[in-house]
N, C-alpha and C positions, 0 to 999 in steps of 0.2 A: 301170072299174066301170060297172055299169048301175044305173038307179034302183031295180030290184028287189033290189039288193044292200045297200040302206040298213040293213035290219034286222040282217043279219050284220055289217056294218061297225060299227053302234052297239054290238053285243055285244062286238066286238073292243076298242072304246074303253073299254067298261065293264071288261073284263078288265085292260087296261092301267092304268086308274084304280085298280082294287082292289089291284093289286100295287105300283104305283109312286107312287100319290098318295093313299094311305090311304082309298081308296074314295070320294073326293070326287066328287060328281055332275058329269058333263061337261055343260056348258051346251049348249043347242041351237045357239047361234051358234058355239061352238067346234067342235061336231060338224060343222056345215055347212062351216066353214073347212077342217077336216081332210079331209072328203069331197071338196071341190072341189080341194084341192091334190093329193090322191091319185087323182083320178077317172080318170087315164089308165092306171092299172095294174089288171090283173085282180084280182078279189077273192081268188082262190086264192093269188096271189102275196103279197097283203097279209096273208092269214091265215098263210102260211108265215113272213113277216118278223116278224109280231107274236109268233108262237110262238117264233121264234128269240130275239127280244128278251126274252120272258118267261123263257127258259132261261139267257140269258147277260148281260143288262144288270144292273148293280149300283147305278146311280144313282137317287136319289129324284126324284120329279116325273114327270108325264106326258111321255113322249117327244115331242119336237117332230116335226112332219111330215117335216122334213128327215132326222131320225134314222131314221124309218121307211123313207124312200126309200133311205138308205144301207144299211139292212138288206136292202132289196129288191135292191140293186145290188152288194152286197159279199159278203164271206165269211160273213155271218150265215146265209144260206141254206145255204151249203156246210157250215157248222158244224152246223146242225140236221140236214142230210142225213147227215153223218158220224155224229152221235150216234144217229140212227135206225138206221143200218147196224150200229153197234156193239151196240145193244140187240138187234137181230135176230140177230146172230152169237151173242151171249151166250145168248139164248133157244134157239137151235138147238143150242148146245153142251150146254145143261142138259136137253134132252129125252132121255128114255130111248131107248136104241137097241133095235131089235127084231131 
């Protein structure tokens, strides 16, 4: 990530907090820790991993940085991509044919 990605990154943390931590405010120090741990990954990959977690994770509490890294490096991305493909196929099948 780059320093200009901080705003997007903070929005992602807010989304995770809203869904998994009852909307508890993420402290500045916690946001800095998460940012520093995930700094080596591109923001686009982090967004994909967070979206996958939002769709598949069932546990309460803010995901730890290691869980976000697992989502980056594991099947979460693949699961999200597969879900997107399935939605696209469904949409194409539902379109009226001319």
